[in-house]
N, C-alpha and C positions, 0 to 999 in steps of 0.2 A: 386371498379375500375369495369368498364359498359363496355363491350364486342364490339368491333366493331358490324356496321351496317350488317345485314347478304347480301349476296351476292344474288345477281335476281337470280333465275332459269327461263330456258331458255324452248323453245317447248322441245328440246331435253337433255337428260342428257349428254351425249358425247360433250368433248370440247377439241378443239388443240390449246397444249401448244405452244404459238407464237414465246417465247423466251425463253427455254429450258435452263436451267443452271443446266452444269455439276457436277454430283455428290461430288466431292472436292471443287468445287467452291460454293455450297451453304451455307448458313449462318452457324456458327456453335451454336450453340444450348448448350454448355457446362455449359454457364456460367448462364441461361437461368433453368437448371436442377439442382438445388439446393438442396446437400443434404439432410440438413437440412429440404426443405422444403416435398422433397419425404419421409423425418424418420416420419416428424412429421403427416402427411395427413394417414401413414401406422399404428401411434401408433394411432389415431382416427379409424382407421376402427377397429381395434382389441380390439378397446372396445366397439363395436356395438351389441347386443345381438343376436344369431342365436337362440335360445330358444331350441340346441342341434340337431340340425337338421343337416343331412348332404348329401349330391347330390352324391347318388350313380351310375347311369348312365343313358343312354336314355331309354327312353318309347319305343320304340320302337324296343330295344338289346333283352327284355324277350317276349320270346315264348311261347307258351299257354301250349307246352309238358316238356317243359325244366324249371328248374329253371337258377334263373341268378345269381351268386357266382361271390364274392367281398372280398375284404379285406380293410376294415375302422378303423382307428386308432387303428391298431393290430389285430382287433374283425373278426373274419369269418363271414359275412354275407352272407345269405341264402333267395332270395327274390321268390314269385313265383304268380299266381291269383289260389282263391281256385272257386269253384264250382259257386259262382254268379259270379264272376269276382273280387273280390275287392283282392287289392295286400297284400300280405302278408308276411313279414319279423320275420327273426330270425336267432338267433343263426344258423353258416354253421355247427355248430358240431354233428352228430348222438348220442340223450341222452344216446344208450343202449352201445355200445362199439366204439363212435370219428369218424363212417366214414363222408367222405369229401360230406354233402348233395346237396352241386352243381354241382354232380356228377351224382345223381339220379334222376327218372325220373318224371313228373306229369302225374299223370293216371284223369280225372273227379273232376281238383280243388286236389287233394291229392299229396304230396309229398310222394315219399315210396322207402324208402331207399334200396339200389342195395344191400349190403350187407348181412340181415338179414329179409326186409322187414315192415320194421317200417314205420307205415302210421301215417302223421301226415297232419292234415286237416286244420291247420293254427290258432286252439284253445291251448291253454295250455294243456297242459303233462306232465308227472312226467321228472322233468329236463330239459324239456324245454320250454320257454316262449316268447311268440310275441313281437316285439318290434315295436314301432309306425310306419307308413310307410303313403307314400302318391308318390301319379301320378298325376301330376299338368297337364298331357299329351302331353308335351315334355322331362320332365325329372323323374326320381325316385328317391325318397329320403327315408331316414330314420332315427331314432331318437335315439340317444344312449347317453343316461344320467348320466350315468360314463366315457364318453368318455369326454363328452361337458363340465361338472360340472356346468353348466346356470340353471337358472331358464328353466324349458322346459313349451312349449307353444305347443299348438293343431293341429298346421299345420307351415309348415316351413314358410319362409321370400320370396316367391315365389317374384320376379318383376315383375312391369307389364309389359302385353308386348300385340303388336297386337292381335287380335281375332284370332281366329285356321282356321277361316271360308275366312279370307282373308289374310291369311299369308302364306308364303314357310318357311319351317322349315328342320336345319341339326345341326345333332352333331358330334362333333369330341373328342377323349377319346387318350389320351399320358400320359405318366407317367417320371417322371424323378428324381434325387436323389439331394433333396432340401426340404425345409419348403413348407408348404402352403401361408405361408408372402414372400416368396421370389418371388413366381406367383405374388402374389399381388404389390409385390413392382414394377416389372415390368412394369406394365398398369397402373401403377401411376408416370408413368415415359414415357408421351406422348411424349416426347421428341426426342428421340430416335428412332423415326420410319423414317422419312425420313435418314437417316442414315444409318440404322441395317437392316432396310426390302425396299432398293431402286427399289427391282423388283416389288413391291406391293403400293408404297407412295414418292411421291411425293409433293414439296412445300406444306411442313407442318411446319403451326404457331400455337404456342398453344394462347390464344389471351383473356383468361380469366381464374385466378384460384380464386375462388368464393363461398361463404358461407359454413354456416356451415357442410355443405356435403361434400367438399370438392370436389367441380364439376370444372373438365379440360377439358373447352371447348377448341376443335380442328376447325382449317380448314385446310382440305386436300384433296387432289386429290389420287384415285383411280387408279393407272397406268392400262390402257387395252392393247394397244399396241402400241409402238413408241413413238409418242406425243399427242396419245389418249385417254384422262384422264375422270373422274367426278370426280366434286369436291362437297364436301357435307362439312358441319359441324355439330359436333359429339360433343358429351358429355360425360367427363368418369364421375364416382360416384362408391366410393367405401363400398355400405350399408350393410358392414358385413365383419368378418375378412378372410374370405377365399370364398369372392365374388367381382369381379369387373363387373359392366354392361357401358357398352358402347350404348349412347342411338343417331341416325342422330334426329338433329333436323331444319335443312334446308338440301335442296338437292336433288336431287334421293334416292327413300329408305324412306325419313323424315317417321320418327315411327319407323323404324329398328332398332330389338334392338341384341346385342351381349353379351350375358350373359359367363363369366368366373369365373365357379365355383375351386376352390382347394380343394382336399379332400386327408388326410395324410392319406397314407396305411399303414405305421408301419414303422421295419426299413429293411434292409435287413440284407447279411451274416455276414457281417463287423458293423451291425450298425448303417447302414447311415440311414437316414430320404428318404422315398419314397413318392411323391405326385402325384396323379392325378390330372389330370387339363379336364376338361369335359363343352367343352365351346358350346353354342347353338346359334347359329344364328335362330334369331326369324326375315325375313322379308320380307316388302308388301312393295306396290307402289299403288298409284293411275293410272298407268298409264294405257290403254289397254292389252298391250303386256303381260304386269304380268302375266294375268289371264291365257294365253298362259304357262306361265313359270309355274305356281302351277299348271296346266293340267299334265305337264311333270317334277311334285318333283323326279320322282323315275327318271330321267336321269340326271338335275339340282341338284340333293342334292349333289351325291357323286363327283361332280367338289365343291363345297362350300367344304366340309373337305380336299379331297387336296388343295384345298386353305390355308385353316385353317390351316394344317399340314407341307405345309412351311415354315409359319410365326409360327408356333409352333416348329418347330426344332432347328430356330435360337435363339427364346426365352425361349427354357426351357436350351439351352446351355448358357443362360444368367443368369437364374435364376440358375442355375446349378455351374457354379461361383463364384453366390454371395454367396450361400450356403458356399462352400466351400472355401473363402478369409471368411465372418465370422467365422467359426467352427475351421479356424486357428489364428483368431485373425487378420487379415490382412487385412479386409473391409475398404477404407478409407472414407465411409460413418455413 
């Protein structure tokens, strides 16, 4: 199947919907969103290797004087930068008497336990072993071989992105009661966009499901206000079991990327799984005004995160519902 030709790009990215269709009168997509098609794409994504790398959070969250503490796959993880600026990661439990290292300060690149002053410089210490870590400039990664159980790799599978010198970046993080596959399944169902998120998406059509990479090609318009929209073509792929990438291939922001990473946290007090969604928006544009937006990144990025947050309030409810039905044997897909 060959997708239809790309829509022509005009001088201005904004369009006026001349014949808007009411939400309830848009074309139903349930016949196209075949459960078997989504399940097969999800199964293939789950079989793709990760090298045991997990996204921990946004690089901007790591301060020079405080570590970043997270729980990944039930393991306490602590990250900081050593005296050379190198990212360090390891168990978040102090090897002396078990203090939470996430609450301890960093002094001159050394993590100093606030219980008894045990100092960790990032190297091996009796009872404490560092874990491989990676800072890709946008996200922080840690490699947990005992959790992943795969053949480890020297670096994480970072998706191709626009160069940092020409991009605006924002990272949104949330958590829900589900498993990573429920988050990925949500993203492998682009047909729900205009029905479930009408405040953001209109005129959505999935124009192609192609190739071994399960590329879902979508024509959609982002709603600005009233009848003003920005039409684009986007392609969704799942390069791994915990990642879905949306790449704009035509229209405003061509080349921009939205990476959705689902990181297992562990279980709550009732034994229910919890998963973090770490979504990185790496936006670019050839328009002159975009340079102004990049210079005002401190003001623009919070707006991008708020937009992502509104979408993920809905989509995490979607993922949580899917997990609940699966866990009780009632999921129809």
